[in-house]
N, C-alpha and C positions, 0 to 999 in steps of 0.2 A: 669270409669265412674256407675257402677253398685253401688259400694262403697259408693261411694258420696250419688248418692239419695237414698239407704239406712240413712248412716248417716243422710239423710236432714229429711228424713221423720219418725224417731227416736226423733232429735231434735225438730221438728214440734208437735208430739203426747206427749213431756215433757210438751211444751208451752201449747198445749189444757189444758191435765189433770191440772197443774199449774193453770190454769184462772178456770179450774172448781171447785177445791177446792176453792177457794178466793170466787168462787160468796157461794159455800156452807159455806162457816164460814163466811163472812156478813148476809144469811140469820138469820144461828143459834146464832150470835154476838144480831141481830132485837131480836130474839127471848123470849133470855133474859134478854135480855132490859126490855121489854114489862115485865115479866112474875118479873123480881125488882121493875120493878117501883109499879106492882098491886099486892105486895103480903108483906105484908106492914112487915113480921116477916123478908123477905133476904134484907129489904130495907139499915139497917148498912150495916153487913158483908158478903150479897150476892157476890157484888159484885166481890170485894177482893179473894175469896171465889173462885168462877173463876176463877177469873184471877191465885193464887198459880194454881187452878186441871190443868187449860189448859193448864200455863207455864209447869206445871210437868212432862204429862204427853206426849207436845212437843219434851224435852228434853228425855226421858224416849224411846217415835220411834227414835228421831235423831240417838243414837248410837245405836238401836237395830240395823239401815239401816244401819249402822257404822259399821258395827260389822260381817252382813254383808255380805258386799260389800269389809270387807278385807276377807269371808273366801271364797267370790266368785274370787275375785283375787290370791288368790291362792290357788285353788282347775284348777286357769283358767293355772298358773305355771304347775302344776303338768302335766298337758294336752300335753303342749307347748313339753317341756324338754323330756317329752315320747315320 
């Protein structure tokens, strides 16, 4: 029963953090929209540069998290074997 509560708590926290991350992303999106609308030099290429930059950062973070998860899994496997 304790394991079920721990798993439920962890899942709930993940959903809450994901929801907060979405709210933050939407807020930044609105801020950048206003910036691009008001700055003449950014109106033509600004949104494309922003989209490509955010995509590159997201891919980089995803790869880093994937590697970190794999390392943690290996460390966990080593501890179990010992």
